[in-house]
Each structure stands twice: as C-alpha cells, then as structure tokens.
TIKOLTOR-982908 format. One record per residue: residue number from 1; residue in one letter; x negated, y, z of N, C-alpha, C in turn. Coordinates in Angstrom, 3 decimals, always signed. Layout:
N
NUM/A/X/Y/Z/X/Y/Z/X/Y/Z
...
END
This chain:
231
1/M/-0.746/-1.101/-0.004/+0.092/-0.368/+0.280/-1.030/+1.585/+0.251
2/T/-0.489/+2.347/-0.972/-1.271/+3.165/-0.973/-0.973/+4.449/+0.042
3/G/-1.920/+4.719/+0.009/-1.869/+5.598/+1.465/-1.819/+5.181/+2.998
4/L/-2.019/+4.066/+2.966/-1.746/+2.646/+4.318/-2.552/+3.362/+5.468
5/G/-4.008/+3.560/+4.866/-5.000/+4.093/+5.833/-4.574/+5.580/+6.383
6/T/-4.566/+6.572/+5.814/-4.050/+7.899/+6.559/-2.807/+7.672/+7.068
7/M/-2.141/+7.072/+6.955/-0.686/+6.825/+7.400/-1.340/+6.174/+9.428
8/V/-2.303/+5.133/+9.459/-2.759/+4.395/+10.443/-3.693/+5.416/+11.192
9/N/-4.260/+6.591/+10.162/-5.335/+7.166/+11.309/-4.321/+8.357/+11.673
10/C/-3.322/+8.856/+11.150/-2.287/+10.010/+11.852/-1.584/+9.679/+13.015
11/A/-1.550/+8.100/+13.395/-0.780/+7.257/+14.134/-1.520/+6.923/+14.938
12/A/-2.991/+7.082/+15.353/-3.986/+6.627/+15.738/-4.381/+7.963/+16.329
13/I/-3.969/+9.056/+15.977/-4.139/+10.523/+16.460/-3.368/+10.730/+17.718
14/V/-2.298/+10.641/+17.000/-0.715/+10.717/+18.101/-0.892/+9.546/+19.193
15/A/-1.260/+9.020/+18.768/-1.199/+7.599/+20.236/-2.271/+7.855/+21.158
16/G/-3.540/+8.443/+20.689/-4.423/+8.639/+21.340/-4.261/+9.710/+22.048
17/C/-3.686/+10.800/+21.578/-3.177/+12.075/+22.431/-1.876/+12.113/+23.459
18/A/-1.277/+11.156/+22.728/-0.353/+10.890/+24.024/-1.323/+9.737/+25.134
19/V/-2.121/+9.198/+25.017/-2.495/+8.235/+26.395/-3.626/+9.551/+26.709
20/G/-4.433/+10.735/+26.538/-5.059/+11.672/+27.092/-4.462/+12.496/+27.628
21/L/-3.107/+12.825/+27.585/-2.132/+13.482/+28.063/-1.453/+12.707/+29.055
22/I/-1.656/+11.624/+29.451/-0.822/+10.962/+30.590/-2.232/+10.826/+31.664
23/L/-3.363/+10.476/+30.821/-4.567/+10.241/+31.720/-5.507/+11.638/+32.281
24/K/-4.661/+12.715/+31.530/-5.085/+14.004/+32.328/-4.712/+14.019/+33.691
25/K/-3.751/+14.120/+34.109/-3.180/+13.952/+35.738/-4.256/+12.978/+36.181
26/G/-4.946/+12.440/+36.013/-5.691/+11.746/+36.972/-7.101/+11.762/+36.788
27/F/-7.495/+12.845/+35.956/-8.766/+13.015/+35.775/-9.369/+14.351/+36.724
28/P/-10.245/+14.330/+37.626/-10.251/+15.540/+38.358/-10.903/+16.582/+37.422
29/E/-10.782/+17.960/+37.986/-11.222/+19.031/+36.873/-12.760/+18.511/+36.611
30/K/-13.679/+18.553/+37.426/-15.265/+18.435/+37.022/-15.371/+17.161/+36.334
31/W/-14.669/+16.036/+36.384/-14.778/+14.734/+35.499/-14.309/+15.191/+33.945
32/Q/-13.433/+16.137/+33.515/-13.076/+16.422/+32.507/-14.253/+17.443/+32.286
33/E/-14.630/+18.768/+32.608/-15.430/+19.217/+32.053/-17.042/+18.384/+31.941
34/T/-17.035/+17.161/+32.756/-18.434/+16.783/+32.234/-18.204/+15.855/+31.092
35/I/-17.027/+15.115/+30.977/-16.739/+14.934/+29.994/-16.928/+15.151/+28.836
36/M/-16.129/+16.321/+28.699/-15.920/+17.220/+27.384/-17.680/+17.788/+27.168
37/Y/-18.531/+18.227/+28.058/-19.452/+18.138/+27.705/-20.544/+17.486/+26.971
38/G/-20.145/+16.218/+27.556/-20.654/+14.999/+26.951/-20.460/+14.750/+25.685
39/V/-19.327/+14.662/+25.081/-18.639/+14.557/+24.365/-19.121/+15.988/+23.086
40/A/-19.201/+17.150/+23.942/-19.985/+17.704/+23.014/-21.141/+17.794/+22.176
41/L/-22.142/+17.057/+22.907/-23.397/+16.629/+22.613/-23.281/+15.914/+21.716
42/C/-22.526/+14.668/+21.811/-22.145/+13.905/+20.884/-21.724/+14.744/+19.724
43/I/-20.903/+15.190/+19.416/-20.141/+16.001/+18.260/-21.924/+16.728/+17.380
44/F/-22.069/+17.333/+18.243/-23.609/+18.084/+17.766/-24.418/+17.193/+17.350
45/L/-24.731/+15.862/+17.571/-25.465/+14.926/+17.538/-24.958/+14.538/+15.762
46/I/-23.861/+13.948/+16.186/-22.852/+13.458/+14.692/-23.614/+15.008/+13.438
47/G/-23.099/+15.902/+13.639/-23.471/+16.958/+12.826/-24.641/+17.354/+12.412
48/V/-25.613/+17.231/+13.211/-26.818/+16.864/+12.597/-27.479/+15.926/+11.887
49/E/-27.068/+14.733/+12.259/-27.063/+13.490/+11.311/-26.241/+14.097/+10.061
50/M/-25.119/+14.451/+9.719/-24.835/+14.658/+8.834/-25.439/+15.707/+7.586
51/A/-26.153/+17.126/+8.658/-26.536/+17.891/+7.789/-27.700/+17.500/+7.384
52/Q/-28.080/+16.327/+7.856/-29.790/+16.357/+7.497/-29.831/+15.465/+6.261
53/K/-28.699/+14.962/+5.936/-28.428/+14.098/+4.269/-28.708/+15.194/+3.095
54/S/-28.588/+16.539/+3.526/-28.915/+17.398/+2.721/-30.195/+17.370/+1.536
55/Q/-30.031/+17.384/+0.511/-31.055/+17.195/-0.360/-31.580/+18.953/-0.918
56/N/-30.709/+19.559/-0.530/-30.438/+21.234/-1.032/-29.928/+22.064/-0.097
57/V/-30.891/+21.900/+0.901/-30.480/+23.012/+2.109/-30.397/+24.256/+1.832
58/V/-30.564/+24.952/+0.494/-30.114/+25.940/+0.243/-28.741/+26.357/-0.218
59/L/-28.280/+24.980/-0.926/-27.072/+24.711/-1.072/-26.106/+25.694/+0.061
60/V/-26.487/+24.737/+1.050/-25.907/+24.096/+2.185/-25.702/+25.802/+2.779
61/I/-26.594/+26.552/+3.112/-26.560/+27.866/+3.755/-25.916/+28.655/+3.068
62/A/-26.160/+28.482/+1.448/-25.107/+29.492/+0.608/-23.516/+29.015/+0.910
63/S/-23.276/+28.207/+1.179/-22.021/+27.257/+1.147/-21.355/+27.901/+2.408
64/V/-22.340/+27.829/+3.414/-21.861/+28.232/+5.145/-21.314/+29.736/+5.436
65/V/-22.299/+30.530/+4.568/-22.709/+31.814/+4.306/-20.964/+32.197/+3.612
66/I/-21.408/+31.960/+2.243/-20.205/+32.168/+1.528/-19.144/+31.969/+2.044
67/G/-19.077/+30.947/+2.616/-17.196/+30.335/+3.397/-16.987/+30.760/+4.178
68/S/-17.832/+31.026/+5.482/-17.805/+32.281/+6.623/-17.201/+33.716/+6.124
69/I/-17.881/+34.478/+5.200/-17.306/+35.545/+4.175/-15.534/+35.697/+3.867
70/I/-15.650/+34.158/+3.486/-14.047/+34.245/+2.568/-13.143/+33.683/+3.727
71/G/-13.336/+33.354/+4.782/-12.965/+32.975/+5.716/-12.253/+34.204/+7.031
72/E/-13.512/+35.037/+7.126/-13.195/+36.426/+7.918/-12.400/+37.324/+6.906
73/M/-12.556/+37.186/+5.628/-11.695/+37.860/+4.955/-10.182/+37.509/+4.946
74/L/-10.223/+36.039/+5.050/-8.465/+35.426/+5.082/-8.153/+35.657/+6.333
75/E/-9.171/+35.671/+7.073/-8.541/+35.717/+8.834/-8.089/+34.287/+9.399
76/I/-8.585/+33.204/+8.672/-8.072/+31.898/+9.026/-7.829/+31.615/+10.100
77/Q/-8.822/+32.100/+11.159/-8.804/+31.520/+12.545/-7.381/+32.405/+13.134
78/E/-7.155/+33.255/+12.830/-6.243/+34.229/+13.424/-4.557/+33.300/+13.141
79/K/-4.811/+33.342/+11.955/-3.296/+32.709/+11.504/-3.483/+31.259/+12.100
80/L/-4.095/+30.715/+12.451/-3.949/+29.058/+12.619/-3.781/+29.305/+14.328
81/N/-4.092/+30.370/+14.899/-4.320/+30.820/+16.069/-2.526/+31.158/+16.885
82/A/-2.124/+31.921/+15.737/-0.491/+32.347/+15.966/-0.141/+31.033/+15.616
83/F/+0.042/+29.748/+14.311/+0.748/+29.226/+14.308/+0.865/+28.543/+15.186
84/G/-0.410/+28.020/+15.627/-0.563/+27.188/+16.901/+0.485/+27.590/+17.990
85/A/+0.292/+28.861/+18.636/+1.546/+29.311/+19.215/+2.462/+29.174/+19.148
86/W/+2.731/+29.308/+17.699/+4.197/+29.170/+17.068/+4.628/+27.969/+17.873
87/V/+4.281/+27.419/+17.227/+4.586/+25.416/+17.328/+4.328/+24.831/+18.782
88/E/+3.911/+25.641/+19.839/+3.866/+25.644/+21.284/+5.027/+26.133/+21.831
89/K/+5.351/+27.258/+21.374/+6.931/+28.022/+21.817/+8.087/+27.097/+21.491
90/K/+8.329/+26.490/+20.114/+8.853/+26.008/+19.785/+8.718/+24.434/+20.478
91/L/+8.150/+23.896/+20.658/+8.015/+22.835/+21.219/+7.828/+22.542/+22.214
92/L/+7.005/+23.446/+23.419/+7.173/+23.558/+24.605/+8.101/+24.432/+25.597
93/G/+7.805/+25.367/+25.237/+8.895/+26.756/+25.555/+7.609/+26.966/+26.538
94/D/+8.316/+27.434/+27.953/+7.740/+27.748/+29.108/+6.937/+27.355/+29.719
95/R/+7.162/+25.883/+29.053/+6.641/+24.732/+30.000/+5.190/+24.627/+29.678
96/G/+4.290/+25.243/+28.496/+3.566/+24.539/+27.875/+2.221/+25.334/+28.466
97/Q/+0.904/+25.041/+28.054/-0.295/+25.557/+28.294/-0.507/+26.727/+27.397
98/D/-1.409/+27.568/+28.174/-1.761/+28.988/+26.998/-1.982/+28.446/+25.663
99/A/-1.873/+29.848/+24.717/-1.438/+29.480/+23.356/-2.970/+28.987/+23.169
100/G/-3.943/+29.804/+23.623/-5.789/+30.160/+23.833/-5.917/+27.961/+23.126
101/S/-5.692/+27.944/+24.391/-5.888/+26.004/+24.999/-5.281/+25.409/+23.557
102/F/-4.154/+25.661/+23.370/-3.019/+24.685/+22.470/-3.851/+25.000/+21.026
103/G/-4.132/+26.034/+20.557/-4.548/+26.444/+19.426/-5.854/+25.598/+19.040
104/R/-7.156/+25.892/+20.231/-8.025/+26.109/+20.259/-8.142/+23.896/+19.943
105/G/-7.269/+23.244/+20.720/-7.786/+21.678/+20.874/-7.098/+21.572/+19.158
106/F/-6.094/+21.894/+18.543/-5.332/+22.105/+17.019/-6.554/+22.122/+16.420
107/I/-7.131/+23.068/+16.453/-8.260/+23.780/+15.399/-9.814/+22.627/+15.754
108/S/-10.187/+22.637/+16.377/-11.374/+21.538/+16.941/-10.936/+20.213/+16.309
109/A/-9.753/+19.693/+16.877/-9.637/+18.251/+16.461/-9.200/+18.478/+15.114
110/S/-8.447/+19.084/+14.286/-8.241/+19.057/+12.843/-9.679/+19.186/+12.207
111/L/-11.056/+19.664/+12.389/-12.104/+20.044/+11.784/-12.718/+18.640/+11.746
112/I/-12.665/+18.008/+13.257/-13.605/+17.077/+13.247/-13.377/+15.828/+12.692
113/F/-12.035/+15.805/+12.569/-11.181/+14.722/+11.801/-10.871/+14.667/+10.531
114/C/-10.934/+15.946/+9.618/-11.175/+16.322/+8.867/-12.466/+16.246/+7.856
115/I/-13.175/+16.859/+8.645/-14.615/+16.735/+7.649/-15.362/+15.764/+8.037
116/G/-16.201/+15.490/+7.012/-17.014/+14.259/+7.268/-16.803/+13.201/+5.832
117/A/-17.586/+12.447/+5.475/-17.739/+11.382/+4.460/-16.403/+10.232/+4.528
118/M/-16.502/+9.619/+5.718/-15.481/+9.344/+5.764/-14.164/+9.534/+5.283
119/A/-13.501/+10.657/+5.668/-12.577/+11.332/+5.161/-12.486/+11.222/+3.661
120/I/-13.306/+11.784/+3.112/-13.274/+11.996/+1.515/-13.460/+10.450/+0.818
121/V/-14.635/+9.895/+1.536/-14.967/+8.126/+0.711/-13.847/+7.448/+1.184
122/G/-13.164/+7.200/+2.431/-12.345/+6.605/+2.627/-10.899/+6.943/+1.815
123/S/-10.501/+8.267/+1.795/-9.208/+8.339/+0.791/-9.112/+8.164/-0.616
124/I/-10.583/+8.365/-1.069/-10.394/+7.710/-2.449/-10.760/+6.630/-2.561
125/E/-10.933/+5.895/-1.964/-11.169/+4.451/-1.746/-10.027/+3.845/-1.301
126/D/-8.893/+4.484/-1.019/-7.641/+4.200/-0.631/-6.850/+4.288/-1.944
127/G/-6.827/+5.263/-2.489/-6.345/+5.898/-3.776/-6.726/+5.003/-4.911
128/L/-7.967/+4.946/-5.050/-8.454/+3.948/-6.319/-8.443/+2.281/-6.330
129/T/-8.584/+1.894/-5.094/-8.594/+0.342/-5.163/-8.050/-0.071/-4.332
130/G/-6.911/+0.435/-2.998/-6.369/+0.506/-1.957/-7.134/-0.646/-0.945
131/N/-8.225/-0.351/-0.878/-8.793/-0.576/-0.046/-8.632/+0.147/+1.096
132/H/-8.501/-0.539/+2.293/-8.035/+0.873/+3.580/-9.287/+0.574/+4.586
133/Q/-9.979/-0.155/+4.321/-11.307/-0.399/+5.767/-11.742/+0.601/+6.090
134/I/-12.093/+1.649/+5.289/-12.847/+3.183/+5.880/-12.025/+3.767/+6.709
135/L/-10.883/+4.253/+6.338/-9.843/+4.894/+7.115/-9.393/+4.090/+8.229
136/F/-9.397/+2.636/+8.094/-9.593/+1.729/+9.666/-10.138/+2.079/+10.584
137/A/-11.328/+2.176/+10.322/-12.709/+2.755/+11.136/-12.755/+3.998/+11.429
138/K/-12.341/+5.180/+10.639/-11.903/+6.334/+11.135/-10.743/+6.720/+11.631
139/A/-10.000/+5.860/+12.010/-8.668/+5.853/+12.802/-9.013/+5.635/+13.999
140/M/-9.869/+4.525/+14.403/-10.447/+3.655/+15.480/-11.143/+4.696/+16.303
141/L/-12.179/+5.776/+15.662/-12.809/+6.615/+16.201/-12.306/+7.959/+16.461
142/D/-10.974/+8.179/+15.585/-10.611/+9.338/+15.830/-9.411/+9.271/+17.140
143/G/-8.868/+7.883/+17.128/-8.003/+7.811/+18.650/-8.453/+7.706/+19.803
144/I/-9.742/+7.300/+19.718/-10.676/+7.410/+20.884/-10.811/+9.279/+21.280
145/L/-11.662/+9.764/+20.303/-11.813/+11.602/+20.216/-10.422/+12.010/+20.917
146/S/-9.312/+10.955/+20.219/-7.773/+12.196/+20.889/-7.463/+11.725/+21.836
147/I/-7.876/+10.673/+22.619/-7.767/+10.575/+24.101/-8.607/+11.407/+25.193
148/I/-9.819/+11.890/+24.709/-10.479/+12.912/+25.316/-10.752/+14.271/+25.179
149/F/-10.230/+14.073/+23.687/-9.593/+15.902/+23.621/-8.242/+15.863/+24.269
150/A/-7.578/+15.478/+24.206/-5.900/+15.760/+25.001/-6.243/+15.675/+26.253
151/A/-7.328/+14.901/+26.587/-7.386/+15.167/+28.187/-7.920/+16.693/+28.548
152/N/-8.672/+17.005/+28.014/-9.089/+18.321/+28.287/-8.684/+19.244/+27.898
153/M/-8.215/+19.316/+25.971/-7.425/+20.368/+25.678/-6.048/+20.672/+25.639
154/G/-5.512/+19.368/+25.748/-3.753/+19.587/+25.620/-3.105/+18.680/+24.251
155/A/-1.921/+18.710/+24.192/-1.482/+18.754/+23.546/-1.513/+19.032/+22.041
156/G/-2.121/+20.411/+21.854/-2.563/+20.478/+20.417/-3.634/+19.793/+19.605
157/V/-3.790/+19.089/+20.113/-4.873/+17.733/+19.470/-3.725/+16.763/+19.034
158/G/-2.614/+16.583/+19.283/-1.408/+15.729/+18.701/-1.300/+16.189/+17.093
159/L/-1.317/+17.755/+17.314/-0.520/+18.436/+16.298/-1.590/+18.188/+14.908
160/S/-2.804/+17.826/+15.086/-4.113/+17.977/+14.213/-3.499/+16.949/+13.159
161/A/-2.304/+15.606/+13.738/-2.326/+14.442/+12.440/-1.484/+14.877/+11.593
162/V/-1.014/+16.247/+11.387/-0.748/+16.903/+10.501/-1.579/+17.005/+9.251
163/P/-2.300/+18.219/+9.261/-3.593/+18.881/+8.617/-4.412/+17.246/+7.964
164/V/-4.259/+16.463/+9.123/-5.352/+15.106/+8.405/-4.564/+14.488/+7.679
165/G/-2.889/+14.067/+7.799/-2.119/+13.584/+6.822/-2.430/+14.250/+5.499
166/L/-2.084/+15.783/+5.607/-2.177/+16.556/+4.218/-3.130/+16.424/+3.481
167/Y/-4.552/+16.616/+4.033/-5.556/+16.472/+3.681/-6.446/+15.543/+2.875
168/Q/-6.301/+13.838/+3.879/-6.347/+13.133/+3.532/-5.703/+12.223/+2.271
169/G/-4.421/+12.764/+2.696/-3.576/+11.957/+1.629/-3.206/+12.666/+0.267
170/S/-3.603/+13.772/+0.014/-3.758/+14.657/-1.142/-4.879/+14.045/-2.195
171/I/-5.955/+13.946/-0.917/-7.233/+13.166/-1.290/-6.924/+11.882/-2.584
172/T/-5.696/+11.244/-1.575/-5.535/+9.902/-2.062/-4.813/+9.727/-3.347
173/M/-3.720/+10.679/-3.309/-3.251/+10.581/-4.219/-3.810/+11.271/-5.740
174/L/-4.730/+12.382/-5.505/-5.625/+12.742/-6.366/-7.291/+11.908/-6.999
175/A/-6.675/+10.798/-6.511/-8.296/+9.939/-6.292/-8.672/+10.000/-7.983
176/S/-7.851/+9.723/-8.941/-8.680/+9.296/-10.099/-9.143/+10.570/-10.305
177/W/-8.707/+11.654/-10.173/-9.276/+12.923/-10.777/-10.300/+13.004/-10.334
178/M/-10.409/+12.956/-8.785/-11.299/+13.526/-7.883/-12.704/+12.900/-8.336
179/Q/-12.449/+11.331/-8.963/-13.148/+10.712/-9.007/-14.299/+11.029/-10.022
180/N/-13.853/+11.920/-10.591/-15.259/+13.249/-11.500/-15.361/+13.834/-11.055
181/L/-15.200/+14.350/-9.965/-15.379/+15.724/-9.362/-16.251/+15.634/-8.055
182/L/-16.048/+14.248/-7.459/-16.788/+14.116/-6.303/-18.013/+12.885/-6.730
183/T/-19.044/+13.560/-7.157/-20.355/+12.408/-7.510/-20.631/+12.150/-6.446
184/P/-21.806/+11.225/-6.030/-22.127/+10.817/-4.879/-23.598/+11.944/-4.106
185/E/-23.791/+12.621/-5.331/-24.451/+13.875/-4.999/-23.704/+15.205/-4.216
186/I/-22.523/+15.340/-5.175/-21.783/+16.143/-4.530/-21.224/+15.935/-3.056
187/I/-20.522/+14.736/-3.039/-20.039/+14.719/-1.529/-21.779/+14.463/-0.542
188/R/-22.733/+14.677/-0.798/-23.921/+14.176/+0.134/-23.942/+15.577/+0.263
189/E/-23.782/+16.523/-0.485/-23.858/+18.191/+0.183/-22.838/+18.702/+1.100
190/V/-21.305/+18.271/+0.090/-20.303/+18.649/+1.319/-20.349/+17.925/+2.581
191/S/-20.813/+16.715/+2.138/-20.984/+16.147/+4.168/-21.938/+16.946/+4.597
192/A/-23.052/+17.439/+4.127/-24.162/+17.973/+5.130/-23.475/+19.482/+5.151
193/A/-22.665/+20.218/+4.456/-21.921/+21.906/+5.114/-20.964/+21.184/+5.970
194/G/-20.325/+20.256/+5.853/-19.376/+19.726/+7.196/-20.240/+19.348/+8.091
195/G/-21.427/+18.901/+8.225/-22.259/+18.339/+9.492/-22.378/+20.013/+10.204
196/V/-22.757/+20.996/+9.383/-23.037/+22.478/+9.952/-21.810/+22.457/+11.278
197/L/-20.739/+22.466/+10.185/-19.817/+22.862/+10.681/-18.994/+21.999/+12.133
198/I/-19.352/+20.781/+11.876/-19.534/+19.706/+13.446/-20.313/+20.278/+14.400
199/M/-21.478/+20.598/+14.169/-22.512/+21.159/+14.923/-21.741/+22.376/+15.365
200/A/-20.925/+23.310/+15.338/-20.645/+24.478/+15.773/-19.509/+23.850/+16.463
201/I/-18.767/+22.813/+16.243/-18.015/+22.687/+17.043/-18.297/+21.740/+18.422
202/G/-19.516/+21.597/+18.323/-19.939/+20.752/+19.385/-20.747/+22.083/+20.669
203/V/-21.363/+23.324/+19.650/-21.584/+24.117/+20.594/-20.575/+24.757/+20.877
204/V/-19.270/+25.369/+20.413/-17.991/+25.786/+21.088/-17.189/+25.078/+22.311
205/Q/-17.436/+23.342/+22.147/-17.072/+22.840/+23.389/-18.215/+22.928/+24.341
206/A/-19.157/+23.009/+23.986/-20.088/+23.113/+25.334/-20.302/+24.769/+25.725
207/K/-19.167/+25.797/+25.341/-18.788/+27.187/+25.773/-20.551/+27.782/+25.494
208/L/-21.515/+27.615/+24.426/-22.430/+28.063/+24.777/-21.916/+29.624/+23.277
209/L/-21.279/+29.363/+22.501/-21.161/+30.688/+21.321/-19.658/+30.431/+21.373
210/P/-18.846/+31.888/+21.022/-17.300/+31.689/+20.799/-17.570/+31.918/+19.172
211/I/-17.749/+31.023/+18.538/-17.670/+31.084/+17.078/-16.063/+30.393/+16.430
212/R/-16.004/+31.466/+15.590/-14.815/+31.287/+14.463/-14.824/+30.246/+14.169
213/L/-14.409/+28.928/+14.970/-14.422/+27.614/+13.544/-13.827/+27.733/+12.032
214/A/-12.108/+27.996/+12.311/-11.743/+28.238/+11.395/-12.376/+28.741/+10.187
215/N/-12.447/+30.127/+10.256/-12.941/+31.096/+9.597/-14.422/+30.747/+8.401
216/Q/-15.062/+29.067/+9.410/-15.862/+28.424/+8.048/-15.661/+27.354/+7.757
217/I/-14.342/+27.087/+7.686/-13.863/+25.959/+6.504/-13.589/+26.044/+5.069
218/P/-13.903/+27.140/+4.675/-14.143/+27.678/+3.483/-15.498/+27.012/+2.426
219/A/-16.255/+27.007/+3.680/-17.219/+26.474/+3.438/-17.452/+25.206/+2.696
220/L/-16.499/+24.147/+2.937/-16.515/+23.093/+2.268/-15.952/+23.275/+0.698
221/P/-15.180/+23.650/+0.380/-14.689/+23.973/-1.311/-15.549/+24.790/-2.135
222/V/-16.511/+25.556/-1.034/-17.625/+26.785/-1.792/-18.553/+25.313/-2.261
223/A/-19.285/+24.634/-1.039/-19.948/+23.532/-1.461/-20.180/+22.645/-2.454
224/I/-18.286/+22.284/-2.780/-17.970/+21.511/-3.851/-18.209/+21.993/-4.979
225/L/-17.937/+23.518/-5.191/-18.154/+24.623/-6.209/-19.770/+24.302/-6.882
226/L/-20.591/+25.178/-5.586/-21.989/+25.147/-5.831/-22.643/+23.959/-6.202
227/A/-22.232/+22.279/-5.358/-22.847/+21.827/-6.056/-23.095/+21.163/-7.478
228/K/-21.519/+21.669/-7.826/-20.908/+20.986/-9.230/-21.500/+21.984/-10.529
229/L/-21.720/+22.976/-9.793/-22.421/+24.300/-10.580/-24.194/+23.783/-10.797
230/F/-25.193/+23.604/-9.571/-26.051/+23.516/-9.883/-26.868/+22.077/-9.496
231/L/-26.033/+21.241/-9.186/-26.658/+19.628/-9.086/-26.470/+18.993/-10.785
END
C-alpha cells in the first residue's frame, strides 16, 4: 500500500506524544531538564554527522545563508508561532500551556521529523517500489523522540504529525518525478544542509542561543536548487 510508511510514521508520533504527556506527570522537573539536555546533545551529534556528509561546504553555507534571509523576509517563525497559538486555543482553551512552549514543541518536532535523508529517501522508496522499511525504522525513532519531546514540551509535539504527513506524503506521491530531480549527490547536500538545521535544534534545546529555527527552513529548497545548478 503506497503511503503506508508515512501513515505509520504519523501514528507513531501521535502515540509517542500521548505516552510522553502521561509520563510527564511522573517526571520531576530536574529529570525533565536533564533528559532534555541529553537529547539536545544527541540531536546536535546527529546534525554534525549529517553535515559532515557534504562534499561542497560552500554550497551548504550558501543554502543556509540564503534560506535564512528568505525565512526572515517571510517571517515563517512568527507565522508558525501564531498558528500554534491558534491551534492550542482551539484545542485546549484556557487549560493549555503557554503559546511559546506549544509552538516550540510543534516547530522543533516538525523540523527534526521532516529533515534528513530518511524522510526523503524513505518516501521516494515508498512511492517507487512500495518498500516501507526505511519509514518504518524512522517511525520507531520518531516515536521514541516524541515521548521525550512531549514530556518536556507538551502537546505541540503531536501536531507535528500533520507537516510530517504532508511532507512525506507529497514526496511519495511525486516520487516518479522526484527521482529525476533528487540524485544521490543532491540528496547528500540537502541532508548536509538539514544537518546544520538539526544542529541548530540541539543548540536551542540546550538553551544556548535563541535561534529562530523555522526561518531557516527555506535552506532546504535552496540547497536543492543550488545543487541542481552547480553539481
């Protein structure tokens, strides 16, 4: 069944979020903080590993710089924060957490679940051959991260299943066309640019710098364009 891998992935995120919200009540605050810092370090390590795959670091730097400029011009972070606050108000009313926490969970989880070679390659493999194994493995990883993220950042993490479904589902549906566009070389450089963004997630989660993560998202399509032009 085409798209099954993405459906399982989204279900794992929602289920993990539910478990995390339940466990949150049993986690002392200092435990949550220590676990989140530990996860932040692991996220940073994943980003470093991905970024090191690049064979054209100038392309990655240009992608991040140009993408960040575009993101700031479009004010993606502000719009996503407003969307997160609106959804929280509709779903949770006055009982919800602060909008910043809800939006941060939504944005951080969406970025880390969408960025990376597994999301791209797995979705293409799903669409072209019906092989779901890559996305099944990703679903397991995302489910575990959802538990930890939700325990620390709340219900916004569960909402990330929506952009994951749209992103991976679109790639799967367009797999035949995308195969000609996303050569191994392009996927490598896009993953490297994504690695930089994942490193930024680790930095933000560790509360080191107030990086506007969502405003860097355009770095990915910019990386595809630059790689297509210069590789």
